[in-house]
C-alpha positions, 0 to 999 in steps of 0.5 A, spaced: 469 155 045 472 156 052 465 157 055 463 150 052 469 147 054 468 149 061 461 146 061 464 140 059 469 140 064 464 141 070 460 136 068 466 131 068 468 133 075 461 132 077 461 125 074 467 123 077 464 124 084 468 130 086 465 134 092 460 139 091 465 144 094 470 143 089 466 143 083 463 150 085 470 152 086 472 150 079 466 154 077 467 160 080 474 160 078 473 159 071 467 163 070 471 169 072 477 167 067 471 167 062 469 174 063 476 176 063 477 172 056 471 175 053 473 182 055 480 181 051 476 178 045 479 171 046 473 166 045 477 160 043 481 155 047 487 155 043 488 162 043 489 162 051 497 162 052 501 162 058 502 170 056 494 170 057 494 167 063 500 171 066 496 178 064 490 175 067 494 174 074 496 181 073 489 184 072 487 180 078 492 183 082 491 190 080 484 190 081 484 187 088 479 183 092 472 183 090 472 188 084 472 182 079 465 179 079 462 174 075 455 178 074 451 183 078 448 177 083 455 176 085 456 183 087 450 183 091 452 177 094 459 179 096 455 186 099 462 190 097 459 196 102 459 192 108 467 189 106 473 193 109 477 189 105 474 191 098 480 193 093 485 190 098 491 186 095 489 179 093 493 174 098 498 169 094 494 163 097 488 165 093 492 166 087 495 160 088 488 156 089 486 159 082 492 157 078 491 150 081 483 150 079 485 153 072 491 148 071 486 142 073 481 145 067 487 146 062 490 139 064 483 136 062 483 139 055 490 136 054 488 129 056 482 130 051 487 133 046 483 139 045 489 143 046 497 141 046 499 144 052 497 147 059 498 154 059 499 154 067 506 154 068 509 152 075 513 159 075 506 163 075 505 160 083 507 164 088 512 162 094 508 163 100 510 162 107 506 156 111 501 159 116 502 155 122 496 151 124 492 153 130 492 150 136 488 151 143 491 149 150 488 144 154 486 150 159 483 154 153 479 148 151 476 147 158 474 154 159 470 154 153 467 147 155 465 150 162 462 156 159 457 153 155 450 152 158 447 145 157 440 148 159 440 151 152 439 146 147 444 149 142 449 150 147 449 143 149 449 140 142 455 145 141 458 142 147 458 135 144 460 137 137 466 140 140 468 134 144 467 130 139 471 133 134 477 134 138 476 126 140 475 124 133 479 129 128 473 129 124 472 135 119 466 139 121 462 138 115 463 130 116 460 131 123 454 135 122 452 130 116 452 124 121 446 120 122 444 116 128 444 110 124 452 111 123 453 111 130 455 105 134 456 107 141 458 100 144 463 099 139 465 107 140 465 108 132 462 112 127 461 110 120 462 116 115 459 115 108 463 117 102 458 122 100 460 126 106 467 125 106 472 130 102 476 124 099 469 121 097 471 114 101 468 111 106 471 111 113 470 110 120 472 114 126 473 112 133 472 115 140 473 114 147 469 111 153 468 118 156 465 121 149 461 115 149 457 117 155 456 124 153 453 121 146 448 117 150 446 123 154 446 127 148 441 122 144 437 121 150 436 129 151 435 130 143 430 124 142 425 127 148 425 134 144 426 132 136 424 127 132 430 126 127 435 121 125 440 127 125 445 126 130 446 134 130 440 138 128 438 146 129 432 148 133 427 146 128 430 139 127 433 141 120 440 140 119 445 144 122 450 148 117 457 149 118 457 157 117 452 157 123 456 152 128 462 157 126 458 163 128 456 160 134 464 158 136 466 165 135 460 168 139 462 163 145 470 165 144 468 172 144 464 171 151 471 168 154 476 172 150 479 167 146 481 168 139 483 165 133 479 158 134 475 155 128 471 149 127 478 146 124 482 148 130 479 142 134 481 137 128 488 140 128 488 139 136 486 132 135 492 131 130 497 134 135 495 130 141 495 124 137 502 125 135 504 127 142 501 121 145 506 116 140 501 115 135 504 114 128 503 118 122 500 113 117 495 111 122 493 118 123 493 119 116 488 114 115 483 117 121 483 124 118 482 121 111 487 124 108 489 122 101 496 122 102 501 121 108 505 127 105 499 132 107 499 129 114 506 130 115 504 137 115 502 137 122 509 135 125 511 142 122 507 145 128 510 142 133 514 147 138 520 146 141 517 144 148 513 139 144 519 136 141 522 136 147 517 132 151 516 127 145 524 126 146 523 125 153 518 120 152 522 116 147 529 117 148 534 111 149 535 114 156 528 113 158 528 106 156 534 103 159 539 106 164 545 109 161 553 109 164 555 116 166 
């Protein structure tokens, strides 16, 4: 039965060491599909064809956002009454993400020889225009930093986090999981253990001398008020969660009239600055913890004409030697 296969796949995914978020995404996508299959009377995995999946995608598109839920608890959690986008068209990127999750499940069944072929076909994916990464100008970044009140615990902490994200290129989830024992200020390195990284691999990130001074100052302040091995914590000394930090960023940006800035924006900015300062794509890929250089290459797609001109001036032959006129 499909339900049993889903349970088995989720166990395998967890045992493979995939991130908790990835497994949760698999589970959500597969349970939504299971609900649809039960409604149309499909209970065996061998009954699922490419046409079944095409019909399912059409069903989702016709119903719209948040109109299809796994159970009543999900409906309550989504709180449709407070959503302005209820029933609106599901974005192509969302559909593609669901298809990707479904393909992983069906490919696993093919490998296990449960079914003969995957019913998710390449033609089902929707071609989308790539959304440019968000960047923040130096002036906007400085305005954000300068506005934070370091006499307030949360704002002092968040100021250090913002600076650290921009200096290291870490993901926000990796940053908030740092323990003091992972931090080597004299060596200007931070160790990120595999259980806290998206790629499930240990790696190091690096920071500069100015950041080292800021971290020393933060540690002295934190240690006077909180007894915790967490580098960053909430007022009660407990872990600071990503959603809370994101909410804080939105609050700070609203105060000074900035739009479109999220925790991941600082990672994007790190990548751009690294490349614009002459860093190579292979080193950047390692620092960011990407699974392949192809993912990192996407950063180049967001360089503006002005960025490219500046980069050219730095590395053109004309800058390196005197040419005949």
